[in-house]
C-alpha positions in Angstrom: -53.1 -1.1 25.4 -49.4 -2.7 24.5 -50.6 -6.3 25.1 -48.0 -8.4 27.0 -50.3 -11.6 27.5 -53.0 -13.0 25.9 -54.9 -16.0 27.7 -56.6 -18.2 25.9 -60.2 -20.0 26.0 -62.2 -22.9 24.6 -64.6 -20.0 24.1 -61.7 -18.9 21.2 -62.5 -22.0 19.2 -65.8 -21.7 19.2 -66.0 -17.9 18.1 -63.3 -18.4 15.2 -65.6 -21.3 14.3 -69.0 -19.0 14.4 -70.7 -21.5 17.0 -70.4 -18.9 19.9 -73.6 -16.9 21.1 -72.0 -13.6 19.6 -70.5 -13.8 16.2 -67.8 -10.9 14.7 -67.5 -9.6 11.7 -64.7 -10.7 9.6 -62.0 -9.9 9.9 -61.6 -10.2 13.4 -58.9 -10.9 16.2 -59.7 -13.8 18.8 -58.6 -13.8 22.2 -60.9 -12.4 25.1 -58.5 -11.3 27.7 -55.5 -9.4 27.8 -53.2 -8.1 30.4 -50.4 -5.0 29.6 -49.3 -1.6 29.5 -51.0 1.7 29.0 -49.8 3.0 25.9 -51.8 6.4 25.4 -55.0 7.5 26.5 -57.8 9.4 24.9 -59.0 13.3 25.1 -60.9 12.9 28.5 -59.7 9.7 30.0 -58.8 10.1 34.0 -58.5 7.3 35.0 -55.6 5.6 33.8 -52.5 7.3 32.4 -49.7 5.8 30.0 -46.8 2.8 32.0 -50.6 1.7 34.5 -50.3 -2.2 34.5 -54.0 -3.6 33.6 -55.8 -7.1 32.6 -59.0 -6.5 30.5 -61.5 -9.1 29.3 -62.9 -8.6 25.6 -65.6 -10.5 23.8 -62.3 -10.9 21.2 -59.4 -8.6 20.1 -56.8 -10.0 22.9 -54.5 -11.9 20.7 -52.6 -8.6 19.0 -50.0 -6.4 20.1 -52.3 -3.4 20.8 -55.4 -3.3 21.8 -57.9 0.0 22.2 -60.6 -0.4 25.2 -63.2 2.0 26.8 -62.3 3.5 29.6 -64.1 1.7 32.4 -62.7 -2.3 31.1 -59.6 -2.5 32.2 -58.5 -3.3 35.8 -55.3 -2.3 37.8 -53.4 -5.4 38.5 -50.8 -5.1 41.3 -47.3 -5.5 40.7 -46.6 -8.3 42.2 -48.8 -10.3 39.5 -46.3 -11.2 36.6 -48.5 -10.4 32.9 -49.1 -13.9 32.2 -51.3 -15.4 35.6 -53.0 -11.8 35.3 -54.0 -12.4 31.1 -55.1 -16.0 32.8 -57.0 -15.1 35.8 -60.2 -12.4 34.7 -62.0 -14.8 32.4 -62.0 -18.3 33.9 -61.9 -16.9 37.7 -64.2 -14.4 36.9 -66.8 -17.3 35.8 -65.9 -19.6 38.4 -66.8 -16.2 41.2 -69.8 -14.9 39.4 -70.8 -19.0 39.3 -69.9 -20.2 42.4 -71.4 -16.9 44.4 -73.9 -15.4 42.2 -75.5 -18.1 40.6 -75.2 -21.1 42.9 -74.9 -18.9 46.6 -72.3 -22.2 47.5 -71.7 -22.7 51.0 -68.9 -24.0 53.5 -69.2 -27.3 54.0 -71.5 -28.0 50.7 -70.3 -30.5 48.1 -69.1 -29.2 44.6 -69.0 -31.6 41.6 -66.9 -29.8 39.1 -66.9 -31.3 35.0 -64.3 -30.5 33.1 -62.1 -29.9 35.9 -58.9 -30.4 34.6 -59.2 -27.2 31.7 -59.0 -23.4 32.6 -62.5 -22.5 34.0 -62.8 -26.0 35.5 -59.5 -25.5 37.5 -60.7 -21.9 39.1 -63.3 -23.8 40.1 -62.0 -26.2 42.2 -59.5 -23.7 43.5 -62.1 -21.4 44.2 -64.5 -23.7 45.6 -61.6 -25.1 48.0 -61.3 -21.4 49.1 -65.2 -20.6 49.5 -64.8 -23.9 51.8 -66.7 -26.7 50.0 -65.5 -30.4 49.7 -64.7 -30.3 45.9 -65.3 -33.2 43.6 -63.5 -32.7 40.1 -64.5 -34.9 37.0 -61.5 -34.9 34.3 -61.1 -37.1 31.2 -56.8 -38.2 32.2 -54.7 -39.2 34.8 -52.7 -35.7 34.2 -55.8 -33.7 34.3 -56.6 -35.6 37.8 -53.5 -34.8 38.8 -53.7 -30.8 38.0 -57.1 -31.2 40.1 -55.7 -32.5 43.2 -52.9 -30.2 43.1 -55.7 -27.6 43.2 -56.9 -28.9 45.9 -59.8 -31.5 45.3 -60.6 -33.7 47.7 -61.5 -36.8 45.0 -61.5 -37.1 41.5 -63.9 -39.1 38.9 -62.0 -40.3 35.7 -64.7 -40.3 32.9 -64.3 -42.4 29.6 -64.5 -40.7 26.4 -68.8 -40.1 24.9 -70.8 -41.1 23.8 -72.5 -43.2 26.0 -74.6 -45.8 26.0 -77.9 -46.2 28.5 -75.6 -48.8 30.6 -72.5 -46.4 30.6 -74.5 -43.4 31.1 -75.9 -45.0 34.5 -72.3 -46.4 35.5 -70.8 -42.6 35.3 -74.0 -41.4 37.6 -73.0 -43.9 40.0 -69.2 -43.0 40.4 -70.2 -39.0 40.3 -72.6 -40.5 43.3 -69.7 -42.5 45.2 -67.7 -39.7 44.8 -70.3 -37.0 46.1 -71.3 -39.0 48.8 -74.8 -40.1 49.8 -76.7 -36.8 49.3 -75.1 -36.2 46.2 -73.9 -32.5 45.1 -75.1 -29.5 46.3 -73.6 -27.7 43.1 -72.7 -29.1 39.9 -70.1 -26.4 37.7 -70.7 -28.2 34.2 -68.5 -26.7 31.7 -68.8 -29.9 29.3 -72.1 -30.5 28.4 -73.1 -33.4 26.0 -73.5 -37.2 27.3 -71.8 -36.2 31.0 -74.5 -34.0 31.7 -77.5 -36.4 32.3 -75.1 -38.0 34.7 -74.0 -35.5 36.3 -77.8 -34.1 37.1 -78.5 -37.6 38.4 -76.1 -37.1 41.1 -77.3 -33.8 42.0 -78.8 -33.5 45.6 -82.1 -32.4 46.8 -82.7 -28.5 45.9 -78.9 -29.2 44.1 -78.0 -26.7 41.5 -76.8 -27.1 38.6 -74.4 -24.2 36.7 -74.7 -24.7 32.7 -71.2 -23.0 32.5 -70.2 -24.2 28.4 -71.1 -27.4 26.0 -67.5 -28.7 25.4 -69.3 -32.2 24.6 -72.3 -30.6 22.5 -75.4 -29.3 23.7 -76.9 -32.0 26.1 -80.7 -32.9 26.1 -82.1 -32.8 29.5 -84.6 -35.4 30.6 -86.9 -32.5 33.0 -88.5 -35.1 35.1 -84.7 -35.4 36.9 -85.1 -31.4 37.6 -88.5 -32.2 39.1 -87.7 -35.2 41.0 -85.1 -34.0 43.7 -86.2 -30.2 43.1 -83.4 -29.5 41.0 -82.3 -25.9 39.9 -80.2 -25.5 36.2 -79.0 -22.3 36.0 -77.6 -20.5 33.6 -73.9 -18.8 33.6 -72.8 -16.0 30.7 -70.0 -14.3 32.4 -69.4 -12.1 29.6 -73.3 -10.4 29.5 -73.6 -10.2 33.3 -70.0 -8.3 33.1 -71.7 -6.4 30.7 -74.9 -5.8 32.2 -73.4 -5.7 35.9 -70.0 -3.4 35.3 -69.9 -2.1 39.5 -71.4 -5.4 40.7 -68.4 -7.4 38.6 -65.8 -5.2 39.9 -66.5 -5.8 43.4 -66.3 -9.9 42.2 -62.8 -9.2 40.7 -61.7 -7.0 43.7 -62.6 -10.0 45.9 -60.7 -12.4 43.7 -57.4 -10.3 43.5 -57.9 -10.4 47.9 -58.0 -13.8 47.0 -54.8 -14.2 45.7 -53.1 -11.7 47.3 -54.2 -13.7 50.7 -52.6 -17.1 49.2 -56.1 -18.9 48.6 -56.1 -19.2 45.0 -53.1 -19.7 42.5 -53.9 -19.7 39.3 -52.2 -22.3 37.2 -50.7 -22.0 33.6 -51.1 -24.9 32.1 -48.7 -23.7 29.1 -47.2 -20.3 27.6 -46.8 -19.7 23.3 -44.7 -17.3 21.8 -46.9 -15.1 20.0 -46.1 -17.1 16.7 -47.0 -19.7 18.0 -50.1 -19.0 18.6 -52.7 -21.3 16.0 -50.8 -24.5 17.9 -52.5 -22.5 21.0 -56.0 -22.6 20.0 -55.5 -26.3 18.3 -54.6 -27.4 21.8 -57.6 -25.8 23.2 -59.9 -27.4 20.4 -58.5 -30.6 20.9 -58.9 -30.5 24.4 -55.6 -31.3 25.5 -55.2 -28.6 27.7 -54.4 -28.4 31.0 -55.2 -25.2 33.2 -54.9 -22.0 31.8 -53.1 -21.4 27.8 -51.1 -17.9 27.6 -49.8 -16.3 24.5 -47.0 -14.0 25.1 -47.2 -11.0 22.8 -45.0 -8.3 24.3 -42.0 -7.8 26.0 
C-alpha cells in the first residue's frame, strides 16, 4: 500500500516506550492505522488490485511511505471519504462500536459517561453513542475539549481537574459525575483514562451498569471491588486489536456498519490536527502530552 495518511493514537506513545501489551522488535515504525492506494499485489491475491483505495489497521508500521499487509487486512473506502478521515476512522470508531455494541450492549435511552471525551477514542464514543440513541455525558480536562465534545453531540459535560486526587477530591468528582448522569447513574461508562478518575466514575455507575475499561492514559487504577459488588456492576475489558485479530468476520461487519453510519450522516469523525510527514515526532509528542483534541493524522503521500 502506498500510504497517503496515518492515524496516530495514544497507544503509539505507549508502544514506543515498551508500555503496551505487545512489544515490537527494534527497529520498528509506529502507527496503527493508515489509508492509501494499493501499489502492488502478491501472487494469488484476488480481492484487490493496484489502484484500489483502502484503509487498514496494524499493530505498528503505518507511519511509513509504504506498508505490506496480508490480503484480508485492508477495507475498501468509499470515494466520498478523504484519506485523512479514512486514516482516523478505523481504530477509534472501531474501538467505540465494539465497546458500545458488543461489550456494553448500549440501548437507546441509556446514559453513557465517556471519560477522556476530547481525545480520538472518546470523541468517537460520544459521536457513536448519540447515533445509538444514548444520552451522553462527556468528561474532559479543558474547555477546548468540552467544546469539541458538545460539537460531537454530548448532552452534558463534566470538567475534571488534574490528578492525583485526595479522598475529598475523589468523592467530589464522583458527585459531579452523578449530578450530570442523573439519579440513576451511568448505565455505561467508557473509560480510556483510568488513574484516579476510574473510582469516581465507577461510583457513578448505575445498578447493573457496565464499566468499560478501554485504556490507562492517566495510569492503571486500583479499584475497590466492593464498588462492583454493591450495585451489581460489571467491569468489562476491551482490547479491540485482539478482538479484530480473533474475530475478523465479525469486525468486518462492524466496519461496514460504521460506513453506513457515515454515509447516513449519523457520525462525523473529527480530525483535530494534521501534520506533514517530517513533523510526525511533533504529532506523537502532542498525544503523549495529552493535548490532542480529536484525531491526529500525519499526511504522507500526495
